[in-house]
N, C-alpha and C positions, 0 to 999 in steps of 0.2 A: 873036794875040788881045790885045785891049786890056787894060790894067791894070785898068780898072774891072770888066770882065767877070770877070776872074780873081778879083778881090777879092769880087765878088758870089757866085760859085760857092763859094768857100771859106767865106763866111759862111753860105751855105745848108747846106753839108755840116756845118758845126759846129753849126748849129741843129738838125739832124736826129739827132745823137748823143744817146742816152738816158744820162743820168747813172747811174753804178753805184748799185744799190739800197742797198748798205751800204759803209761805208768799207773800205779795204784791210786794216786791222788786224783788223776783225771777220771778214773772209773768212779770214785766216790762222788765227784762233782756231777757227773752225768746222772748218777742215780738220784742225787738230790733234785736235779732239774726235772726228772721224770715224776718224782713224787709231787713236786710243786704243780706240774701240769695236771696230774690226776686230781689234786685238791681243787684247783681252779675250775676244771671241767665239772666236778661234782657240785661246786657252789653255783656255777652258772645254770646247771640242770635244775637244781633246787629252786633257784629264783624264777626260772622259766615256768616250772610247774606251778609255783605260787601265783604268778601272773595269769597263767591260763585259768586257774581256779577262780581268780578274781573276775576275769572277763565273763566266765560262765555264770557266776553269781550275779553280776551286773545285768547280763542279758536276761536272766531269769526274773530279776526284779522289775526291769523296765519293759520287758516284753519286746525288746528291740528285734528279736528274731522273727517276729510276726508283723505283717503289714499293719499300719495304724488303722484303727477302726474308724468308720465314718458313719455318722448318724444318718439313717435313711430319711428322705424328705417326709415320709409319713409320720416318723417319730419325732421329728424336730418340733420344738415348741412353737406354736403359732402365735402371732402377735395378737394383742388384745383386739377384740372386735371393735371396729370403728363405731362411733356413736350413730344411732339411727338418724336418718335424714329427717329434717323437720317437715311438717305437713305442708302440702301445696296450698291448702286453704284451711281457715279456722272459722267455725261457727260458734258465736257466743249467744246462747239461747236467752240469757238474761238481758242482753242488750238488743237482741233481735238483729244481729249483724253477721255478715259473712265477710271475712277479710281475706283477700288474695293479693299478695304483693302489697302495694300501697293503696289499693282500692278497697273500699268498704261498700258492701251491697246490703240493703235492708231485706230482711226475710220475715216470714211468718212460719211458725212451727206448730207442733201438736198441742192440743189443749190438755188440761189436767186429766180429762177422761181418756185421752189417747196421746200420751207423751212421746216425744221424739227420742229415740235411742241416742245414747252418748258414748263417747270414747273415740278411739282411732278407727277410722273406717277407710277402706280402699275402694277406689273407683273400679268397678268391674265391667261396666258397659256404658255406652253413650247412644242416645236415640233422638233423632229429630222429632219423632212422634211416637208416643207409646199409649197403648190402650190399657187402662187400669180399672180395677173394680170401682163402681160408682160410689161406694162408701168412702173411698179415698178423697173424693172431692165434695163430700157432703150429701150425696144422693142416697135416698132410701129405696130399698127394693133391689131387684136384680138388674140393676143398670150397670153399664160400663161406660167409661169416659175416656176421651182422648186428651192427652197432656203433651204440650210442646216442650222441647229442649230438656229432655230427661237425662239426668246423670245418676246412674244406679250405684249404690254404695253397699258394702258388706263389711261387717265387723269380724274380729278374730273368732268370736263365738258363734258366727253364722248369722247374726242379726242383720237384717237388710232394711234399707230405706232408700229414698231417692230425693234428689233436688229437681225442681221443675218449674215451669211457668204457671203462675197462679193468676188466673184472669177473672174468676168469678167474684173476687173481692179485692179490688185494686187498692183499697186503703189499708189492707191488713199488713203487708210487709213493712216492718219497722215499727208497727204500732200495737198490734195484738195478734194472737195466735188463733188460727181457724182450721188447721188441717187435722187429719187423722193420724199424724205422726211424721209425715214427710215434711220437707222444707220447701216452701214456696217463695218464688221471687216474681217480680213483674216480668212481662215478656221480654222487654229490652235487656234487662240484666240477666235473665235466664239464658237468652241466646248468647250474650257475651261470655258468660261463665262456661257454657257448653263448648265454646270455641277455645277456651283457655285451659281446660282440664283434659287429661289424658288417662287412658286405662292404666292402672298401676299407681296413680297419684294417691296420696294420703290426705284425707280430710279429717281434721280433728273437730269433734262436736263436743263443746263444753257445756256442762249442766247449767241450768238457769231456771228461773221461775216461769211457769206456763200461765197463760191467761186463764182465769176462772170461767171465762165465757164459754158456753157450750158450742159445739160445732155448728156452724151456720147451716141453715136449711137450704133446700134447692131453690126456694123462692128468692134468695139473695143473689143467685147467679145472674149476671148480666146477660140478657139474650136467651135465657133458658126458656123452654116451652112452658106455657102456663099450666098445661095438663099433660105431662109426659105419659106415654104408654107404660104399662107395667113392666115391660122388658124392652131392651134396645140399647143403642149406643148414643150417648150425648156427647157432642163435640164442643169443647171450649177452646177455640183456637183464635183468640183475639177478639172475643166478644160475640161471636156468632154461635148460636145454639141450634143444632139440628137433631131431631130424634133419629 
């Protein structure tokens, strides 16, 4: 190939080469900027991933991703039970008194042979007039007697007794014991007490010495018939005895 042809081809090739759009120094600067951006982006991504892991760990530890638990009313601890209310009335067998409020009423209780039950008892019923076994008022045999202003009592163990009007021995309340275990008052006090106690009230009966005297016989009942029939009902409603 001739030298002229070779020179022409070289000149043509050189004329077809496009000059670089920017100088080499600018290309190197731009390349450095791109590397810096990539490093910055990588650092930011790493920090974001670490923060996300921290949040997940925190949520897992505190349980913040679940609603806060609430103790149901049934499982909530209850307050200490309040102290039991004091008795509405207190019977002191040793002093033969019944105290209700500021008032003291004389009583007569059971003898040594038939002692009055003690402890906390609850009023279960009230009766203006109640028929009880004759032995409760000192009658022998199959008699029944009517008692005024009766307050029936029951203990936690099922023991029962009652308060009522004691008319067959007016001197007994406050002085000596004559009943078969129940608590007797004179008619005036029995009626007053009957009007001041309610079903559900508590009566505290405190232990005390009972009279050694035996239960009085039917001959001491004021107004009792001289020769009662073997069976029947005897009424002691304020001094009147009727078979």
